[in-house]
C-alpha positions as CSV (number, residue, x, y, z in Angstrom):
1,M,26.5,-29.6,14.9
2,I,28.2,-31.5,17.7
3,N,25.6,-30.3,20.3
4,L,22.9,-32.0,18.1
5,F,24.9,-35.0,17.6
6,I,25.5,-35.5,21.4
7,R,21.6,-34.7,22.0
8,N,20.6,-37.5,19.6
9,V,23.0,-39.9,21.4
10,L,21.6,-38.9,24.8
11,N,18.2,-39.4,23.6
12,D,18.9,-42.9,22.1
13,Y,20.3,-43.8,25.2
14,V,17.4,-42.7,27.4
15,A,14.9,-44.3,25.1
16,F,16.9,-47.7,25.2
17,I,16.6,-47.5,29.0
18,N,12.9,-46.7,29.0
19,D,12.1,-49.4,26.5
20,F,13.7,-51.7,28.9
21,K,12.0,-50.2,32.0
22,Y,8.6,-50.3,30.4
23,Q,8.9,-54.0,29.3
24,F,10.2,-54.8,32.8
25,S,7.4,-52.9,34.5
26,P,5.7,-49.7,33.5
27,N,5.0,-48.8,37.2
28,M,8.1,-47.4,38.8
29,D,7.2,-48.7,42.4
30,E,6.6,-52.1,41.0
31,F,9.9,-51.7,38.8
32,E,12.0,-51.1,42.0
33,Q,10.2,-54.2,43.7
34,K,10.7,-56.6,40.9
35,S,14.2,-55.5,40.3
36,S,15.1,-56.5,43.8
37,R,13.7,-60.0,43.1
38,N,14.6,-60.7,39.6
39,R,18.3,-59.7,39.7
40,S,19.1,-61.2,36.0
41,G,17.3,-62.4,33.0
42,Q,15.9,-61.8,29.6
43,I,12.9,-59.7,28.5
44,G,11.8,-58.3,25.4
45,G,15.3,-58.9,23.7
46,F,17.1,-57.5,26.6
47,K,19.5,-59.3,28.9
48,Y,19.7,-57.5,32.3
49,Q,21.6,-57.8,35.4
50,F,20.8,-55.6,38.4
51,H,23.8,-54.7,40.7
52,G,23.5,-52.3,43.8
53,A,21.5,-49.4,42.4
54,G,22.6,-50.1,38.9
55,C,21.7,-52.3,36.0
56,R,23.6,-53.7,32.9
57,L,21.5,-54.1,29.8
58,E,22.5,-55.9,26.5
59,K,20.4,-55.8,23.4
60,D,21.4,-56.2,19.7
61,G,25.0,-55.9,20.5
62,I,24.8,-52.7,22.8
63,V,25.8,-52.5,26.2
64,C,24.3,-49.8,28.5
65,E,25.1,-49.4,32.4
66,F,22.5,-47.0,34.3
67,V,21.6,-46.2,37.8
68,Y,18.0,-46.8,38.3
69,A,17.6,-45.9,41.9
70,Y,18.1,-41.9,40.8
71,Q,15.5,-42.2,37.7
């Protein structure tokens, strides 16, 4: 039961990040270029701030930090 709960949480986490990435740029090469120019802003309900190889996202009271250079 716990494994299923953890799997669902991780799937939600990945979906949250992928939703932002697709709205920001569906093409990964373009995503990396745009993220180096647009360090912070808002898009599709997301507030974002790129820092180093990571990104901080906020949407609907949810805060998410992820490393985008390795995805």
